[in-house]
MARVO-968141 format. One record per residue (C-alpha): chain; residue in one letter; residue number from 1; x, y negated, z. Coordinates in steps of 0.1 Angstrom, whole numbers, plus 2048, in hexadecimal, padded with zeros to 3 digits. Each point is the difference from the previous one (the first is absolute). Layout:
chain: A | resn: A | resi: NUM | c1: X | c2: Y | c3: Z
...
end
This chain:
chain: A | resn: E | resi: 1 | c1: 8DE | c2: 6D7 | c3: E0E
chain: A | resn: L | resi: 2 | c1: 7E4 | c2: 7E8 | c3: 808
chain: A | resn: K | resi: 3 | c1: 810 | c2: 7E6 | c3: 7EA
chain: A | resn: A | resi: 4 | c1: 802 | c2: 817 | c3: 7E1
chain: A | resn: P | resi: 5 | c1: 7EF | c2: 7F5 | c3: 7E1
chain: A | resn: A | resi: 6 | c1: 7E8 | c2: 81E | c3: 800
chain: A | resn: V | resi: 7 | c1: 7F4 | c2: 7F6 | c3: 823
chain: A | resn: G | resi: 8 | c1: 7FD | c2: 7DB | c3: 7F6
chain: A | resn: K | resi: 9 | c1: 7EA | c2: 80A | c3: 7E3
chain: A | resn: A | resi: 10 | c1: 7E8 | c2: 813 | c3: 817
chain: A | resn: I | resi: 11 | c1: 7FC | c2: 7E4 | c3: 81A
chain: A | resn: P | resi: 12 | c1: 7E4 | c2: 7ED | c3: 7EE
chain: A | resn: T | resi: 13 | c1: 7EB | c2: 820 | c3: 7FE
chain: A | resn: V | resi: 14 | c1: 806 | c2: 80A | c3: 824
chain: A | resn: A | resi: 15 | c1: 7F9 | c2: 7DC | c3: 80B
chain: A | resn: N | resi: 16 | c1: 7DF | c2: 7FF | c3: 7ED
chain: A | resn: V | resi: 17 | c1: 7F4 | c2: 81E | c3: 814
chain: A | resn: T | resi: 18 | c1: 80D | c2: 7F6 | c3: 823
chain: A | resn: Q | resi: 19 | c1: 803 | c2: 7DB | c3: 801
chain: A | resn: G | resi: 20 | c1: 7DD | c2: 7F9 | c3: 80D
chain: A | resn: E | resi: 21 | c1: 805 | c2: 818 | c3: 81D
chain: A | resn: V | resi: 22 | c1: 822 | c2: 7F1 | c3: 808
chain: A | resn: V | resi: 23 | c1: 7F3 | c2: 7DC | c3: 7FF
chain: A | resn: K | resi: 24 | c1: 7E3 | c2: 809 | c3: 816
chain: A | resn: F | resi: 25 | c1: 817 | c2: 810 | c3: 819
chain: A | resn: V | resi: 26 | c1: 818 | c2: 7E3 | c3: 800
chain: A | resn: A | resi: 27 | c1: 7E3 | c2: 7E7 | c3: 804
chain: A | resn: E | resi: 28 | c1: 7F1 | c2: 813 | c3: 81E
chain: A | resn: A | resi: 29 | c1: 822 | c2: 805 | c3: 810
chain: A | resn: T | resi: 30 | c1: 80B | c2: 7DC | c3: 7FD
chain: A | resn: A | resi: 31 | c1: 7DE | c2: 7F4 | c3: 80D
chain: A | resn: K | resi: 32 | c1: 805 | c2: 816 | c3: 81F
chain: A | resn: M | resi: 33 | c1: 824 | c2: 7F4 | c3: 805
chain: A | resn: S | resi: 34 | c1: 7F6 | c2: 7DB | c3: 7FB
chain: A | resn: A | resi: 35 | c1: 7E4 | c2: 805 | c3: 81A
chain: A | resn: A | resi: 36 | c1: 81A | c2: 80D | c3: 818
chain: A | resn: G | resi: 37 | c1: 814 | c2: 7DF | c3: 7FC
chain: A | resn: L | resi: 38 | c1: 81A | c2: 80D | c3: 7E8
chain: A | resn: T | resi: 39 | c1: 80C | c2: 7ED | c3: 7E2
chain: A | resn: V | resi: 40 | c1: 800 | c2: 816 | c3: 7E1
chain: A | resn: L | resi: 41 | c1: 813 | c2: 7FA | c3: 7E0
chain: A | resn: I | resi: 42 | c1: 7F7 | c2: 815 | c3: 7E1
chain: A | resn: E | resi: 43 | c1: 816 | c2: 801 | c3: 7E2
chain: A | resn: G | resi: 44 | c1: 7F6 | c2: 80D | c3: 7DF
chain: A | resn: R | resi: 45 | c1: 7F5 | c2: 7F9 | c3: 7DD
chain: A | resn: E | resi: 46 | c1: 7E9 | c2: 7E2 | c3: 7FE
chain: A | resn: A | resi: 47 | c1: 7E4 | c2: 814 | c3: 7EE
chain: A | resn: T | resi: 48 | c1: 800 | c2: 818 | c3: 81D
chain: A | resn: V | resi: 49 | c1: 804 | c2: 7EA | c3: 81F
chain: A | resn: N | resi: 50 | c1: 7E5 | c2: 7E8 | c3: 7F2
chain: A | resn: H | resi: 51 | c1: 7E7 | c2: 81B | c3: 80C
chain: A | resn: I | resi: 52 | c1: 80B | c2: 7FC | c3: 824
chain: A | resn: P | resi: 53 | c1: 7EA | c2: 7E6 | c3: 811
chain: A | resn: T | resi: 54 | c1: 813 | c2: 7E4 | c3: 811
chain: A | resn: P | resi: 55 | c1: 7FF | c2: 7DA | c3: 804
chain: A | resn: H | resi: 56 | c1: 826 | c2: 7FF | c3: 7FC
chain: A | resn: R | resi: 57 | c1: 810 | c2: 809 | c3: 7DF
chain: A | resn: F | resi: 58 | c1: 820 | c2: 7F6 | c3: 7ED
chain: A | resn: A | resi: 59 | c1: 812 | c2: 80D | c3: 7E2
chain: A | resn: L | resi: 60 | c1: 825 | c2: 801 | c3: 7F9
chain: A | resn: T | resi: 61 | c1: 809 | c2: 7F8 | c3: 7DC
chain: A | resn: L | resi: 62 | c1: 81F | c2: 802 | c3: 7EB
chain: A | resn: S | resi: 63 | c1: 80B | c2: 7E4 | c3: 7E9
chain: A | resn: D | resi: 64 | c1: 80E | c2: 81B | c3: 7E9
chain: A | resn: T | resi: 65 | c1: 7EC | c2: 820 | c3: 7FE
chain: A | resn: A | resi: 66 | c1: 81C | c2: 811 | c3: 7EC
chain: A | resn: V | resi: 67 | c1: 811 | c2: 805 | c3: 821
chain: A | resn: I | resi: 68 | c1: 7E7 | c2: 81B | c3: 808
chain: A | resn: G | resi: 69 | c1: 80A | c2: 815 | c3: 7E2
chain: A | resn: Q | resi: 70 | c1: 825 | c2: 7F9 | c3: 807
chain: A | resn: R | resi: 71 | c1: 7FC | c2: 80C | c3: 823
chain: A | resn: R | resi: 72 | c1: 7EE | c2: 820 | c3: 7F5
chain: A | resn: A | resi: 73 | c1: 81B | c2: 807 | c3: 7E6
chain: A | resn: A | resi: 74 | c1: 81B | c2: 7FB | c3: 81A
chain: A | resn: Q | resi: 75 | c1: 7EE | c2: 818 | c3: 818
chain: A | resn: R | resi: 76 | c1: 7FE | c2: 81B | c3: 7E5
chain: A | resn: L | resi: 77 | c1: 825 | c2: 7FB | c3: 7F7
chain: A | resn: M | resi: 78 | c1: 80B | c2: 804 | c3: 824
chain: A | resn: A | resi: 79 | c1: 7EA | c2: 81E | c3: 805
chain: A | resn: S | resi: 80 | c1: 810 | c2: 810 | c3: 7E1
chain: A | resn: A | resi: 81 | c1: 823 | c2: 7F7 | c3: 80C
chain: A | resn: K | resi: 82 | c1: 7F9 | c2: 80F | c3: 822
chain: A | resn: K | resi: 83 | c1: 7F7 | c2: 821 | c3: 7EF
chain: A | resn: V | resi: 84 | c1: 821 | c2: 7FF | c3: 7ED
chain: A | resn: F | resi: 85 | c1: 814 | c2: 7FC | c3: 820
chain: A | resn: E | resi: 86 | c1: 7EC | c2: 81A | c3: 812
chain: A | resn: A | resi: 87 | c1: 805 | c2: 819 | c3: 7E4
chain: A | resn: A | resi: 88 | c1: 826 | c2: 7F8 | c3: 802
chain: A | resn: N | resi: 89 | c1: 7FE | c2: 803 | c3: 826
chain: A | resn: V | resi: 90 | c1: 80D | c2: 7DD | c3: 805
chain: A | resn: Q | resi: 91 | c1: 7F6 | c2: 7F3 | c3: 822
chain: A | resn: E | resi: 92 | c1: 80C | c2: 7DC | c3: 7FF
chain: A | resn: P | resi: 93 | c1: 808 | c2: 7F5 | c3: 7DC
chain: A | resn: K | resi: 94 | c1: 817 | c2: 7E3 | c3: 7FB
chain: A | resn: G | resi: 95 | c1: 7F4 | c2: 7E0 | c3: 7EF
chain: A | resn: E | resi: 96 | c1: 813 | c2: 806 | c3: 7E0
chain: A | resn: D | resi: 97 | c1: 7F1 | c2: 823 | c3: 7FE
chain: A | resn: I | resi: 98 | c1: 7DD | c2: 7F3 | c3: 805
chain: A | resn: A | resi: 99 | c1: 806 | c2: 7E6 | c3: 7E5
chain: A | resn: A | resi: 100 | c1: 80D | c2: 81B | c3: 7E8
chain: A | resn: V | resi: 101 | c1: 7E2 | c2: 816 | c3: 806
chain: A | resn: L | resi: 102 | c1: 7E8 | c2: 7E3 | c3: 7FC
chain: A | resn: K | resi: 103 | c1: 811 | c2: 7F6 | c3: 7DF
chain: A | resn: M | resi: 104 | c1: 7FD | c2: 824 | c3: 7F4
chain: A | resn: L | resi: 105 | c1: 7DB | c2: 802 | c3: 809
chain: A | resn: V | resi: 106 | c1: 7F8 | c2: 7DE | c3: 7EF
chain: A | resn: S | resi: 107 | c1: 810 | c2: 80D | c3: 7E0
chain: A | resn: Y | resi: 108 | c1: 7E6 | c2: 81C | c3: 7FF
chain: A | resn: M | resi: 109 | c1: 7E3 | c2: 7E7 | c3: 802
end
């Protein structure tokens, strides 16, 4: 349940404690890989990857940041729907069954 709200709430605390070590490791590893002639692409939050030294940097942006929240809501709904089908021992739910379960879950929100 790494995407559960309880885990999400703890991420900033854990990141505060470990982020420096992770960034240092990534910076050292990418330097070694680059020296060996490899091209390295690092993806992550801008505030984190800004600590990785590189002459090359770009950022992907969204014209509508509401999409991020919508994506997260959809992930949580689908995870809940998956649990419903697993509890009912349904291996391959049909489209109409998925729609019905999602509608039921949204009504609880």
